[in-house]
All heavy atoms as TSV, in Angstrom:
chain	resi	resn	atom	element	x	y	z
A	1	MET	N	N	112.914	99.794	119.618
A	1	MET	CA	C	111.845	98.966	120.156
A	1	MET	C	C	112.244	97.505	120.017
A	1	MET	O	O	112.923	97.128	119.089
A	1	MET	CB	C	110.566	99.268	119.400
A	1	MET	CG	C	109.362	98.630	119.976
A	1	MET	SD	S	108.361	99.957	120.659
A	1	MET	CE	C	107.074	99.066	121.363
A	2	THR	N	N	111.754	96.700	120.904
A	2	THR	CA	C	112.073	95.268	120.888
A	2	THR	C	C	110.810	94.447	120.661
A	2	THR	O	O	109.706	94.886	120.961
A	2	THR	CB	C	112.737	94.837	122.215
A	2	THR	OG1	O	113.039	93.454	122.126
A	2	THR	CG2	C	111.849	95.073	123.391
A	3	ASN	N	N	110.985	93.288	120.117
A	3	ASN	CA	C	109.881	92.356	119.925
A	3	ASN	C	C	109.893	91.262	120.989
A	3	ASN	O	O	109.206	90.261	120.859
A	3	ASN	CB	C	109.937	91.725	118.533
A	3	ASN	CG	C	109.649	92.744	117.468
A	3	ASN	OD1	O	108.908	93.703	117.680
A	3	ASN	ND2	N	110.229	92.551	116.297
A	4	GLU	N	N	110.707	91.468	122.008
A	4	GLU	CA	C	110.846	90.466	123.068
A	4	GLU	C	C	109.536	90.281	123.827
A	4	GLU	O	O	108.851	91.246	124.154
A	4	GLU	CB	C	111.948	90.897	124.040
A	4	GLU	CG	C	112.321	89.826	125.019
A	4	GLU	CD	C	113.551	90.189	125.829
A	4	GLU	OE1	O	114.098	91.293	125.655
A	4	GLU	OE2	O	113.962	89.339	126.631
A	5	SER	N	N	109.191	89.030	124.097
A	5	SER	CA	C	107.974	88.711	124.837
A	5	SER	C	C	108.261	88.716	126.328
A	5	SER	O	O	109.380	88.389	126.755
A	5	SER	CB	C	107.465	87.318	124.452
A	5	SER	OG	O	107.094	87.301	123.105
A	6	PRO	N	N	107.261	89.046	127.149
A	6	PRO	CA	C	107.457	89.008	128.601
A	6	PRO	C	C	107.707	87.578	129.072
A	6	PRO	O	O	107.090	86.639	128.577
A	6	PRO	CB	C	106.139	89.534	129.163
A	6	PRO	CG	C	105.292	89.927	128.037
A	6	PRO	CD	C	105.935	89.485	126.768
A	7	ARG	N	N	108.629	87.435	130.007
A	7	ARG	CA	C	108.860	86.161	130.688
A	7	ARG	C	C	108.293	86.321	132.096
A	7	ARG	O	O	108.912	86.944	132.958
A	7	ARG	CB	C	110.343	85.813	130.708
A	7	ARG	CG	C	110.875	85.448	129.342
A	7	ARG	CD	C	112.275	84.853	129.369
A	7	ARG	NE	N	113.272	85.706	130.000
A	7	ARG	CZ	C	114.054	86.575	129.352
A	7	ARG	NH1	N	113.950	86.704	128.063
A	7	ARG	NH2	N	114.926	87.298	130.014
A	8	TRP	N	N	107.114	85.764	132.323
A	8	TRP	CA	C	106.369	85.972	133.571
A	8	TRP	C	C	106.901	85.107	134.688
A	8	TRP	O	O	107.269	83.953	134.465
A	8	TRP	CB	C	104.892	85.665	133.337
A	8	TRP	CG	C	104.277	86.554	132.327
A	8	TRP	CD1	C	103.996	86.248	131.018
A	8	TRP	CD2	C	103.864	87.911	132.517
A	8	TRP	NE1	N	103.449	87.358	130.401
A	8	TRP	CE2	C	103.347	88.375	131.295
A	8	TRP	CE3	C	103.891	88.775	133.614
A	8	TRP	CZ2	C	102.846	89.659	131.129
A	8	TRP	CZ3	C	103.400	90.059	133.448
A	8	TRP	CH2	C	102.889	90.487	132.230
A	9	PHE	N	N	106.872	85.658	135.912
A	9	PHE	CA	C	107.176	84.846	137.094
A	9	PHE	C	C	106.464	85.416	138.309
A	9	PHE	O	O	106.091	86.575	138.340
A	9	PHE	CB	C	108.697	84.746	137.330
A	9	PHE	CG	C	109.329	85.986	137.902
A	9	PHE	CD1	C	109.468	86.144	139.268
A	9	PHE	CD2	C	109.758	86.996	137.063
A	9	PHE	CE1	C	110.044	87.279	139.791
A	9	PHE	CE2	C	110.351	88.145	137.590
A	9	PHE	CZ	C	110.495	88.281	138.957
A	10	LYS	N	N	106.278	84.540	139.284
A	10	LYS	CA	C	105.717	84.926	140.587
A	10	LYS	C	C	106.827	84.866	141.623
A	10	LYS	O	O	107.789	84.135	141.461
A	10	LYS	CB	C	104.612	83.951	141.012
A	10	LYS	CG	C	103.354	84.075	140.218
A	10	LYS	CD	C	102.245	83.236	140.807
A	10	LYS	CE	C	102.414	81.792	140.369
A	10	LYS	NZ	N	101.296	80.937	140.739
A	11	SER	N	N	106.659	85.601	142.680
A	11	SER	CA	C	107.614	85.593	143.770
A	11	SER	C	C	107.728	84.197	144.369
A	11	SER	O	O	106.753	83.464	144.467
A	11	SER	CB	C	107.183	86.574	144.859
A	11	SER	OG	O	107.943	86.397	146.025
A	12	SER	N	N	108.922	83.881	144.827
A	12	SER	CA	C	109.119	82.592	145.524
A	12	SER	C	C	108.373	82.588	146.858
A	12	SER	O	O	108.182	81.545	147.450
A	12	SER	CB	C	110.598	82.328	145.742
A	12	SER	OG	O	111.170	83.351	146.524
A	13	PHE	N	N	107.936	83.760	147.319
A	13	PHE	CA	C	107.169	83.856	148.562
A	13	PHE	C	C	105.677	83.592	148.336
A	13	PHE	O	O	104.916	83.504	149.274
A	13	PHE	CB	C	107.345	85.244	149.207
A	13	PHE	CG	C	108.726	85.454	149.764
A	13	PHE	CD1	C	109.677	86.103	149.019
A	13	PHE	CD2	C	109.059	84.988	151.009
A	13	PHE	CE1	C	110.954	86.311	149.519
A	13	PHE	CE2	C	110.329	85.180	151.534
A	13	PHE	CZ	C	111.277	85.831	150.779
A	14	SER	N	N	105.262	83.505	147.063
A	14	SER	CA	C	103.853	83.239	146.770
A	14	SER	C	C	103.508	81.823	147.174
A	14	SER	O	O	104.250	80.883	146.877
A	14	SER	CB	C	103.582	83.404	145.269
A	14	SER	OG	O	103.782	84.728	144.874
A	15	GLU	N	N	102.378	81.705	147.819
A	15	GLU	CA	C	101.892	80.377	148.165
A	15	GLU	C	C	100.832	79.999	147.142
A	15	GLU	O	O	100.442	80.802	146.320
A	15	GLU	CB	C	101.347	80.368	149.572
A	15	GLU	CG	C	102.445	80.597	150.591
A	15	GLU	CD	C	101.969	80.460	152.010
A	15	GLU	OE1	O	100.902	79.892	152.244
A	15	GLU	OE2	O	102.699	80.940	152.905
A	16	ASN	N	N	100.341	78.819	147.213
A	16	ASN	CA	C	99.391	78.335	146.216
A	16	ASN	C	C	97.960	78.772	146.534
A	16	ASN	O	O	97.028	78.045	146.257
A	16	ASN	CB	C	99.492	76.813	146.114
A	16	ASN	CG	C	99.269	76.337	144.702
A	16	ASN	OD1	O	99.130	77.129	143.797
A	16	ASN	ND2	N	99.243	75.032	144.528
A	17	GLY	N	N	97.779	79.974	147.053
A	17	GLY	CA	C	96.453	80.441	147.400
A	17	GLY	C	C	95.735	81.187	146.291
A	17	GLY	O	O	94.586	81.578	146.427
A	18	GLY	N	N	96.387	81.408	145.166
A	18	GLY	CA	C	95.752	82.074	144.048
A	18	GLY	C	C	95.652	83.579	144.152
A	18	GLY	O	O	95.025	84.216	143.325
A	19	GLN	N	N	96.249	84.181	145.145
A	19	GLN	CA	C	96.198	85.639	145.362
A	19	GLN	C	C	97.520	86.254	144.919
A	19	GLN	O	O	98.179	86.947	145.680
A	19	GLN	CB	C	95.943	85.945	146.838
A	19	GLN	CG	C	94.699	85.342	147.392
A	19	GLN	CD	C	93.460	86.127	146.976
A	19	GLN	OE1	O	93.523	87.300	146.658
A	19	GLN	NE2	N	92.332	85.460	146.980
A	20	CYS	N	N	97.940	85.997	143.680
A	20	CYS	CA	C	99.272	86.414	143.255
A	20	CYS	C	C	99.232	87.307	142.038
A	20	CYS	O	O	98.293	87.287	141.252
A	20	CYS	CB	C	100.102	85.177	142.892
A	20	CYS	SG	S	100.244	83.969	144.225
A	21	VAL	N	N	100.288	88.063	141.886
A	21	VAL	CA	C	100.529	88.790	140.649
A	21	VAL	C	C	101.805	88.232	140.038
A	21	VAL	O	O	102.629	87.651	140.729
A	21	VAL	CB	C	100.656	90.315	140.860
A	21	VAL	CG1	C	99.365	90.898	141.381
A	21	VAL	CG2	C	101.802	90.645	141.774
A	22	GLU	N	N	101.945	88.406	138.740
A	22	GLU	CA	C	103.157	87.998	138.033
A	22	GLU	C	C	103.771	89.245	137.420
A	22	GLU	O	O	103.064	90.176	137.034
A	22	GLU	CB	C	102.832	87.000	136.924
A	22	GLU	CG	C	102.275	85.694	137.427
A	22	GLU	CD	C	101.857	84.760	136.309
A	22	GLU	OE1	O	101.195	85.202	135.356
A	22	GLU	OE2	O	102.199	83.571	136.412
A	23	VAL	N	N	105.079	89.250	137.324
A	23	VAL	CA	C	105.795	90.360	136.706
A	23	VAL	C	C	106.738	89.805	135.632
A	23	VAL	O	O	107.101	88.628	135.654
A	23	VAL	CB	C	106.598	91.183	137.734
A	23	VAL	CG1	C	105.679	91.831	138.744
A	23	VAL	CG2	C	107.644	90.343	138.421
A	24	ALA	N	N	107.124	90.681	134.717
A	24	ALA	CA	C	108.054	90.306	133.665
A	24	ALA	C	C	109.199	91.316	133.657
A	24	ALA	O	O	109.159	92.308	132.931
A	24	ALA	CB	C	107.355	90.258	132.313
A	25	THR	N	N	110.186	91.076	134.497
A	25	THR	CA	C	111.285	92.046	134.635
A	25	THR	C	C	112.243	92.054	133.464
A	25	THR	O	O	113.088	92.944	133.375
A	25	THR	CB	C	112.065	91.795	135.948
A	25	THR	OG1	O	112.553	90.458	135.941
A	25	THR	CG2	C	111.180	92.029	137.167
A	26	ASN	N	N	112.112	91.092	132.556
A	26	ASN	CA	C	113.019	91.064	131.403
A	26	ASN	C	C	112.784	92.244	130.448
A	26	ASN	O	O	113.599	92.497	129.558
A	26	ASN	CB	C	112.893	89.753	130.631
A	26	ASN	CG	C	111.537	89.573	129.965
A	26	ASN	OD1	O	110.497	89.633	130.626
A	26	ASN	ND2	N	111.544	89.336	128.664
A	27	LEU	N	N	111.710	92.993	130.636
A	27	LEU	CA	C	111.422	94.115	129.745
A	27	LEU	C	C	111.839	95.463	130.318
A	27	LEU	O	O	111.621	96.503	129.712
A	27	LEU	CB	C	109.934	94.137	129.387
A	27	LEU	CG	C	109.447	92.891	128.638
A	27	LEU	CD1	C	107.962	92.980	128.347
A	27	LEU	CD2	C	110.241	92.683	127.362
A	28	VAL	N	N	112.488	95.452	131.497
A	28	VAL	CA	C	112.928	96.709	132.099
A	28	VAL	C	C	113.950	97.420	131.204
A	28	VAL	O	O	113.779	98.576	130.874
A	28	VAL	CB	C	113.519	96.486	133.504
A	28	VAL	CG1	C	114.161	97.753	134.031
A	28	VAL	CG2	C	112.415	96.028	134.467
A	29	ALA	N	N	114.986	96.712	130.809
A	29	ALA	CA	C	116.036	97.349	129.999
A	29	ALA	C	C	115.537	97.783	128.626
A	29	ALA	O	O	115.726	98.939	128.236
A	29	ALA	CB	C	117.240	96.431	129.887
A	30	PRO	N	N	114.887	96.904	127.846
A	30	PRO	CA	C	114.506	97.332	126.505
A	30	PRO	C	C	113.328	98.305	126.447
A	30	PRO	O	O	113.239	99.111	125.525
A	30	PRO	CB	C	114.174	96.039	125.775
A	30	PRO	CG	C	113.814	95.064	126.833
A	30	PRO	CD	C	114.632	95.471	128.058
A	31	ARG	N	N	112.421	98.262	127.417
A	31	ARG	CA	C	111.213	99.097	127.339
A	31	ARG	C	C	111.057	100.083	128.484
A	31	ARG	O	O	110.216	100.975	128.427
A	31	ARG	CB	C	109.961	98.216	127.283
A	31	ARG	CG	C	109.901	97.344	126.049
A	31	ARG	CD	C	108.588	96.644	125.962
A	31	ARG	NE	N	108.612	95.631	124.913
A	31	ARG	CZ	C	107.651	94.745	124.726
A	31	ARG	NH1	N	106.600	94.759	125.517
A	31	ARG	NH2	N	107.752	93.856	123.763
A	32	GLY	N	N	111.780	99.887	129.579
A	32	GLY	CA	C	111.674	100.783	130.720
A	32	GLY	C	C	110.416	100.592	131.538
A	32	GLY	O	O	110.031	101.462	132.303
A	33	VAL	N	N	109.770	99.417	131.390
A	33	VAL	CA	C	108.545	99.133	132.134
A	33	VAL	C	C	108.639	97.758	132.776
A	33	VAL	O	O	109.420	96.906	132.345
A	33	VAL	CB	C	107.286	99.190	131.240
A	33	VAL	CG1	C	107.086	100.572	130.665
A	33	VAL	CG2	C	107.318	98.135	130.162
A	34	VAL	N	N	107.802	97.556	133.794
A	34	VAL	CA	C	107.633	96.238	134.404
A	34	VAL	C	C	106.164	95.854	134.192
A	34	VAL	O	O	105.284	96.419	134.837
A	34	VAL	CB	C	107.979	96.246	135.907
A	34	VAL	CG1	C	107.732	94.874	136.513
A	34	VAL	CG2	C	109.391	96.706	136.150
A	35	PRO	N	N	105.879	94.934	133.269
A	35	PRO	CA	C	104.501	94.467	133.093
A	35	PRO	C	C	104.072	93.668	134.327
A	35	PRO	O	O	104.837	92.868	134.868
A	35	PRO	CB	C	104.571	93.568	131.854
A	35	PRO	CG	C	105.840	93.964	131.159
A	35	PRO	CD	C	106.776	94.384	132.263
A	36	VAL	N	N	102.829	93.884	134.756
A	36	VAL	CA	C	102.263	93.191	135.917
A	36	VAL	C	C	100.896	92.658	135.511
A	36	VAL	O	O	100.124	93.337	134.834
A	36	VAL	CB	C	102.097	94.164	137.108
A	36	VAL	CG1	C	101.506	93.444	138.321
A	36	VAL	CG2	C	103.413	94.820	137.468
A	37	ARG	N	N	100.586	91.419	135.893
A	37	ARG	CA	C	99.279	90.828	135.585
A	37	ARG	C	C	98.816	89.938	136.731
A	37	ARG	O	O	99.593	89.531	137.577
A	37	ARG	CB	C	99.317	90.038	134.284
A	37	ARG	CG	C	100.081	88.733	134.394
A	37	ARG	CD	C	100.063	87.984	133.076
A	37	ARG	NE	N	100.766	86.704	133.216
A	37	ARG	CZ	C	100.997	85.887	132.229
A	37	ARG	NH1	N	100.615	86.214	130.993
A	37	ARG	NH2	N	101.629	84.749	132.432
A	38	ASP	N	N	97.530	89.640	136.734
A	38	ASP	CA	C	96.910	88.733	137.697
A	38	ASP	C	C	97.237	87.302	137.303
A	38	ASP	O	O	96.923	86.883	136.192
A	38	ASP	CB	C	95.408	88.977	137.703
A	38	ASP	CG	C	94.667	88.165	138.730
A	38	ASP	OD1	O	95.210	87.215	139.310
A	38	ASP	OD2	O	93.465	88.482	138.965
A	39	SER	N	N	97.835	86.553	138.200
A	39	SER	CA	C	98.219	85.185	137.878
A	39	SER	C	C	97.019	84.284	137.606
A	39	SER	O	O	97.157	83.269	136.921
A	39	SER	CB	C	99.076	84.576	138.999
A	39	SER	OG	O	98.339	84.460	140.185
A	40	LYS	N	N	95.857	84.647	138.123
A	40	LYS	CA	C	94.657	83.845	137.895
A	40	LYS	C	C	94.063	84.095	136.498
A	40	LYS	O	O	93.234	83.328	136.040
A	40	LYS	CB	C	93.585	84.161	138.946
A	40	LYS	CG	C	93.968	83.788	140.363
A	40	LYS	CD	C	92.847	84.069	141.355
A	40	LYS	CE	C	92.342	85.482	141.397
A	40	LYS	NZ	N	93.284	86.547	141.751
A	41	ASN	N	N	94.496	85.163	135.827
A	41	ASN	CA	C	93.945	85.526	134.537
A	41	ASN	C	C	95.077	85.894	133.563
A	41	ASN	O	O	95.253	87.051	133.205
A	41	ASN	CB	C	92.980	86.692	134.697
A	41	ASN	CG	C	92.233	87.029	133.438
A	41	ASN	OD1	O	92.273	86.281	132.464
A	41	ASN	ND2	N	91.555	88.147	133.431
A	42	PRO	N	N	95.864	84.895	133.128
A	42	PRO	CA	C	97.031	85.188	132.320
A	42	PRO	C	C	96.727	85.786	130.940
A	42	PRO	O	O	97.620	86.353	130.327
A	42	PRO	CB	C	97.732	83.825	132.188
A	42	PRO	CG	C	96.714	82.819	132.495
A	42	PRO	CD	C	95.722	83.473	133.436
A	43	VAL	N	N	95.512	85.693	130.466
A	43	VAL	CA	C	95.159	86.314	129.187
A	43	VAL	C	C	94.438	87.646	129.390
A	43	VAL	O	O	94.020	88.282	128.424
A	43	VAL	CB	C	94.302	85.371	128.303
A	43	VAL	CG1	C	95.094	84.140	127.933
A	43	VAL	CG2	C	93.012	84.998	128.992
A	44	GLY	N	N	94.323	88.055	130.635
A	44	GLY	CA	C	93.653	89.321	130.963
A	44	GLY	C	C	94.560	90.524	130.755
A	44	GLY	O	O	95.639	90.429	130.173
A	45	PRO	N	N	94.126	91.659	131.273
A	45	PRO	CA	C	94.885	92.894	131.058
A	45	PRO	C	C	96.235	92.877	131.759
A	45	PRO	O	O	96.443	92.190	132.753
A	45	PRO	CB	C	93.975	93.979	131.658
A	45	PRO	CG	C	93.077	93.250	132.593
A	45	PRO	CD	C	92.924	91.858	132.071
A	46	VAL	N	N	97.144	93.671	131.212
A	46	VAL	CA	C	98.491	93.831	131.761
A	46	VAL	C	C	98.694	95.300	132.093
A	46	VAL	O	O	98.358	96.176	131.300
A	46	VAL	CB	C	99.569	93.377	130.742
A	46	VAL	CG1	C	100.958	93.696	131.235
A	46	VAL	CG2	C	99.413	91.892	130.456
A	47	LEU	N	N	99.202	95.563	133.278
A	47	LEU	CA	C	99.517	96.922	133.702
A	47	LEU	C	C	101.020	97.130	133.519
A	47	LEU	O	O	101.818	96.389	134.085
A	47	LEU	CB	C	99.136	97.109	135.182
A	47	LEU	CG	C	99.474	98.439	135.830
A	47	LEU	CD1	C	98.664	99.553	135.179
A	47	LEU	CD2	C	99.194	98.377	137.320
A	48	ASN	N	N	101.386	98.102	132.669
A	48	ASN	CA	C	102.808	98.417	132.461
A	48	ASN	C	C	103.200	99.540	133.398
A	48	ASN	O	O	102.752	100.667	133.245
A	48	ASN	CB	C	103.060	98.816	131.002
A	48	ASN	CG	C	102.957	97.628	130.070
A	48	ASN	OD1	O	103.597	96.615	130.289
A	48	ASN	ND2	N	102.148	97.741	129.033
A	49	VAL	N	N	104.039	99.223	134.380
A	49	VAL	CA	C	104.461	100.185	135.397
A	49	VAL	C	C	105.872	100.671	135.065
A	49	VAL	O	O	106.743	99.848	134.753
A	49	VAL	CB	C	104.446	99.510	136.793
A	49	VAL	CG1	C	104.865	100.484	137.871
A	49	VAL	CG2	C	103.070	98.918	137.090
A	50	ALA	N	N	106.073	101.973	135.133
A	50	ALA	CA	C	107.420	102.513	134.906
A	50	ALA	C	C	108.399	101.850	135.859
A	50	ALA	O	O	108.101	101.618	137.044
A	50	ALA	CB	C	107.418	104.016	135.116
A	51	ALA	N	N	109.585	101.527	135.355
A	51	ALA	CA	C	110.577	100.781	136.141
A	51	ALA	C	C	110.903	101.470	137.458
A	51	ALA	O	O	110.993	100.811	138.497
A	51	ALA	CB	C	111.844	100.556	135.322
A	52	GLY	N	N	111.073	102.789	137.445
A	52	GLY	CA	C	111.388	103.504	138.680
A	52	GLY	C	C	110.263	103.451	139.691
A	52	GLY	O	O	110.502	103.302	140.888
A	53	SER	N	N	109.040	103.551	139.224
A	53	SER	CA	C	107.874	103.461	140.115
A	53	SER	C	C	107.757	102.071	140.724
A	53	SER	O	O	107.450	101.929	141.921
A	53	SER	CB	C	106.583	103.803	139.354
A	53	SER	OG	O	106.627	105.120	138.893
A	54	PHE	N	N	108.014	101.057	139.919
A	54	PHE	CA	C	107.942	99.685	140.440
A	54	PHE	C	C	109.033	99.464	141.493
A	54	PHE	O	O	108.772	98.858	142.528
A	54	PHE	CB	C	108.082	98.671	139.300
A	54	PHE	CG	C	107.789	97.267	139.739
A	54	PHE	CD1	C	106.490	96.819	139.891
A	54	PHE	CD2	C	108.819	96.385	140.019
A	54	PHE	CE1	C	106.216	95.524	140.303
A	54	PHE	CE2	C	108.556	95.099	140.431
A	54	PHE	CZ	C	107.239	94.670	140.582
A	55	ALA	N	N	110.223	99.964	141.232
A	55	ALA	CA	C	111.316	99.832	142.196
A	55	ALA	C	C	110.968	100.523	143.513
A	55	ALA	O	O	111.232	99.981	144.597
A	55	ALA	CB	C	112.612	100.405	141.622
A	56	SER	N	N	110.338	101.689	143.438
A	56	SER	CA	C	109.917	102.389	144.654
A	56	SER	C	C	108.863	101.603	145.410
A	56	SER	O	O	108.871	101.523	146.636
A	56	SER	CB	C	109.368	103.771	144.308
A	56	SER	OG	O	110.379	104.596	143.794
A	57	PHE	N	N	107.924	101.009	144.679
A	57	PHE	CA	C	106.888	100.188	145.296
A	57	PHE	C	C	107.497	98.999	146.031
A	57	PHE	O	O	107.174	98.726	147.193
A	57	PHE	CB	C	105.888	99.713	144.241
A	57	PHE	CG	C	104.930	98.686	144.755
A	57	PHE	CD1	C	103.918	99.039	145.640
A	57	PHE	CD2	C	105.039	97.365	144.359
A	57	PHE	CE1	C	103.033	98.084	146.114
A	57	PHE	CE2	C	104.151	96.409	144.829
A	57	PHE	CZ	C	103.150	96.768	145.699
A	58	VAL	N	N	108.396	98.275	145.366
A	58	VAL	CA	C	109.032	97.111	145.983
A	58	VAL	C	C	109.816	97.521	147.231
A	58	VAL	O	O	109.768	96.853	148.268
A	58	VAL	CB	C	109.934	96.381	144.966
A	58	VAL	CG1	C	110.780	95.308	145.648
A	58	VAL	CG2	C	109.105	95.762	143.859
A	59	ALA	N	N	110.517	98.651	147.152
A	59	ALA	CA	C	111.260	99.131	148.316
A	59	ALA	C	C	110.305	99.424	149.471
A	59	ALA	O	O	110.595	99.082	150.637
A	59	ALA	CB	C	112.058	100.379	147.966
A	60	GLY	N	N	109.168	100.033	149.184
A	60	GLY	CA	C	108.176	100.308	150.224
A	60	GLY	C	C	107.606	99.041	150.845
A	60	GLY	O	O	107.403	98.969	152.058
A	61	VAL	N	N	107.367	98.037	150.017
A	61	VAL	CA	C	106.879	96.757	150.544
A	61	VAL	C	C	107.911	96.163	151.494
A	61	VAL	O	O	107.584	95.698	152.588
A	61	VAL	CB	C	106.551	95.781	149.395
A	61	VAL	CG1	C	106.318	94.370	149.916
A	61	VAL	CG2	C	105.358	96.260	148.599
A	62	LYS	N	N	109.171	96.157	151.079
A	62	LYS	CA	C	110.234	95.594	151.906
A	62	LYS	C	C	110.388	96.330	153.218
A	62	LYS	O	O	110.753	95.720	154.233
A	62	LYS	CB	C	111.558	95.597	151.154
A	62	LYS	CG	C	111.589	94.581	150.026
A	62	LYS	CD	C	112.910	94.612	149.303
A	62	LYS	CE	C	112.953	93.548	148.210
A	62	LYS	NZ	N	114.251	93.560	147.492
A	63	LEU	N	N	110.092	97.612	153.234
A	63	LEU	CA	C	110.185	98.412	154.456
A	63	LEU	C	C	108.918	98.337	155.310
A	63	LEU	O	O	108.850	98.923	156.393
A	63	LEU	CB	C	110.492	99.865	154.123
A	63	LEU	CG	C	111.882	100.144	153.550
A	63	LEU	CD1	C	111.973	101.593	153.073
A	63	LEU	CD2	C	112.928	99.864	154.609
A	64	GLY	N	N	107.888	97.660	154.819
A	64	GLY	CA	C	106.643	97.529	155.557
A	64	GLY	C	C	105.791	98.777	155.545
A	64	GLY	O	O	104.938	98.976	156.429
A	65	GLU	N	N	105.958	99.628	154.550
A	65	GLU	CA	C	105.234	100.892	154.499
A	65	GLU	C	C	103.728	100.739	154.215
A	65	GLU	O	O	102.965	101.652	154.383
A	65	GLU	CB	C	105.856	101.802	153.440
A	65	GLU	CG	C	107.234	102.271	153.819
A	65	GLU	CD	C	107.873	103.153	152.755
A	65	GLU	OE1	O	107.274	103.355	151.699
A	65	GLU	OE2	O	108.997	103.615	153.016
A	66	PHE	N	N	103.325	99.556	153.769
A	66	PHE	CA	C	101.930	99.355	153.390
A	66	PHE	C	C	101.172	98.488	154.389
A	66	PHE	O	O	100.017	98.125	154.147
A	66	PHE	CB	C	101.828	98.747	151.993
A	66	PHE	CG	C	102.542	99.578	150.948
A	66	PHE	CD1	C	103.748	99.196	150.425
A	66	PHE	CD2	C	101.981	100.782	150.541
A	66	PHE	CE1	C	104.390	99.971	149.469
A	66	PHE	CE2	C	102.625	101.568	149.582
A	66	PHE	CZ	C	103.831	101.166	149.063
A	67	GLY	N	N	101.780	98.128	155.472
A	67	GLY	CA	C	101.127	97.305	156.489
A	67	GLY	C	C	101.056	95.845	156.075
A	67	GLY	O	O	101.685	95.421	155.116
A	68	THR	N	N	100.300	95.083	156.823
A	68	THR	CA	C	100.133	93.660	156.525
A	68	THR	C	C	98.649	93.344	156.488
A	68	THR	O	O	97.817	94.050	157.017
A	68	THR	CB	C	100.803	92.782	157.601
A	68	THR	OG1	O	100.216	93.095	158.863
A	68	THR	CG2	C	102.307	93.021	157.640
A	69	VAL	N	N	98.364	92.218	155.882
A	69	VAL	CA	C	96.957	91.773	155.759
A	69	VAL	C	C	96.685	90.708	156.777
A	69	VAL	O	O	97.476	89.897	157.083
A	69	VAL	CB	C	96.684	91.236	154.322
A	69	VAL	CG1	C	95.277	90.721	154.218
A	69	VAL	CG2	C	96.946	92.316	153.330
């Protein structure tokens, strides 16, 4: 187990509209998870997503499998 803290970041594609999530990919190797949180509420809850599931989600987004808003 590691005591490493998440290093949060938003996508460079995020605009300043406040509709963003932040991820901490530095925990993939030591913990096997990608923490995800609402950028508007940095002290709020964190969803820990399995690394493989997160990778599948990102691949689906890049392929346009979820449509557009």
